[in-house]
C-alpha positions in Angstrom: 20.2 -0.6 -13.8 20.4 -3.8 -13.0 20.5 -5.0 -8.8 23.4 -6.2 -7.4 22.9 -10.1 -7.0 21.8 -10.6 -3.1 24.5 -12.4 -0.9 22.7 -15.4 0.6 22.1 -15.1 4.3 22.3 -18.2 6.6 19.3 -17.6 8.4 19.6 -20.1 11.7 22.9 -17.7 12.0 21.1 -14.2 11.7 18.1 -15.8 13.9 20.7 -16.0 17.2 22.4 -13.0 16.7 19.5 -10.1 15.1 18.0 -8.5 18.0 14.7 -8.3 16.0 13.9 -12.0 15.7 15.0 -12.3 19.4 12.3 -9.4 20.8 8.4 -10.0 21.9 7.9 -7.5 19.3 8.9 -9.1 15.8 5.4 -10.1 15.0 4.5 -6.6 15.2 7.8 -5.1 13.8 7.2 -7.5 10.4 3.9 -7.2 9.7 4.2 -3.0 10.1 6.7 -3.5 7.8 5.2 -5.5 5.3 1.9 -3.5 5.2 4.4 -0.7 4.5 4.9 1.2 7.7 7.6 3.8 6.9 11.2 1.7 8.1 12.5 5.0 9.9 8.9 5.3 11.9 9.0 1.4 13.0 12.5 2.0 13.8 11.3 4.8 16.5 8.0 3.1 17.4 9.4 -0.3 18.2 13.2 2.0 19.6 15.4 -0.5 16.7 18.8 1.1 17.3 19.4 1.9 13.5 17.6 1.2 10.0 20.9 -1.2 9.1 19.2 -3.8 11.5 16.0 -3.4 10.5 17.1 -4.1 6.5 19.3 -6.8 7.4 16.6 -8.4 9.5 14.7 -7.8 6.1 16.7 -8.6 3.6 17.5 -11.9 5.9 13.8 -13.3 6.1 12.9 -11.9 2.8 10.0 -9.8 4.0 10.8 -7.0 1.4 9.3 -9.6 -1.1 6.0 -10.6 0.8 5.8 -6.1 1.2 6.2 -6.0 -2.6 3.5 -8.6 -3.1 1.4 -6.5 -0.8 0.5 -3.7 -3.2 -2.9 -3.3 -1.9 -1.2 -1.8 1.7 0.6 0.2 -0.2 -2.1 2.1 -2.5 -4.4 1.9 1.0 -1.9 4.3 2.3 -0.9 6.2 -0.4 -5.0 7.1 -0.5 -5.3 7.5 3.1 -2.7 10.1 2.9 -3.7 11.8 0.2 -5.6 14.0 2.7 -2.2 15.9 4.0 0.2 14.9 0.9 -1.6 16.6 -1.4 -1.4 14.0 -4.8 -2.6 15.0 -8.4 -6.0 14.4 -9.1 -4.6 12.1 -12.0 -2.5 10.0 -9.5 -5.3 9.9 -7.1 -7.7 8.3 -9.0 -5.5 6.3 -10.6 -4.8 4.3 -7.2 -8.4 4.4 -6.6 -8.7 2.4 -10.2 -6.2 0.6 -9.3 -7.5 -0.6 -6.2 -11.0 -1.1 -6.9 -9.5 -4.0 -9.3 -7.7 -5.8 -6.5 -8.7 -9.0 -4.4 -8.0 -10.0 -1.4 -5.2 -11.7 -2.3 -3.4 -8.7 -4.1 -4.2 -10.0 -7.9 -5.9 -7.1 -10.3 -9.4 -8.6 -11.2 -10.1 -6.8 -14.1 -13.5 -5.7 -14.8 -14.5 -5.1 -18.5 -16.2 -2.1 -19.4 -17.7 -1.4 -22.8 -17.8 1.9 -24.2 -15.5 3.5 -22.4 -12.2 3.1 -20.4 -12.3 6.1 -18.0 -15.3 7.3 -16.0 -16.0 10.9 -16.8 -18.4 10.9 -13.2 -14.8 11.0 -11.6 -13.1 14.0 -13.7 -16.5 16.1 -12.8 -16.2 15.3 -8.7 -14.1 17.9 -6.7 -11.0 17.4 -4.6 -13.0 16.7 -2.1 -15.7 15.1 -3.0 -13.0 12.3 -4.5 -11.3 12.1 -1.1 -15.4 11.1 0.6 -16.0 9.2 -2.0 -12.4 7.1 -1.6 -12.7 7.0 2.3 -16.4 5.8 2.3 -17.6 4.7 -0.9 -20.2 7.7 -0.5 -20.6 9.4 -3.8 -21.6 13.4 -3.8 -26.1 14.0 -3.6 -25.7 15.5 -7.2 -24.7 12.3 -8.7 -28.2 10.8 -10.4 -29.0 7.3 -10.3 -28.3 6.6 -14.1 -24.5 7.5 -13.3 -24.4 5.5 -10.2 -24.9 2.8 -12.3 -22.3 3.5 -14.3 -20.1 3.4 -11.1 -20.5 -0.7 -10.3 
């Protein structure tokens, strides 16, 4: 299904009339949106009366494009919430793997692995060990030095 074409927004008119553009917290609101905070949480935190106001603002300034480019932020939030949301093991490991391949600009830097496409070490780790590794980078004590060398 194709998206409907966007209406062109006159930025100067929007800026004059928009409550978010004229808010002293504008930068923080936009930063939170780009870093994948939930729109409803942003509205609550900054006292924005309706989500439609936030949607109009983000569309007018094309912040959704910047947000989409910030996939690192979305994956980081997914990994952080995994302690409470209970993702499947494969989705959690996939998110960690993709996150590990992103550089600071959000571009994928694919590392070449010889022999295997997946590391079996992750399959042997428990959910708690995977979460600990994702949060701190610390491997469980049972991992041998040879296995550690296969990760990095």
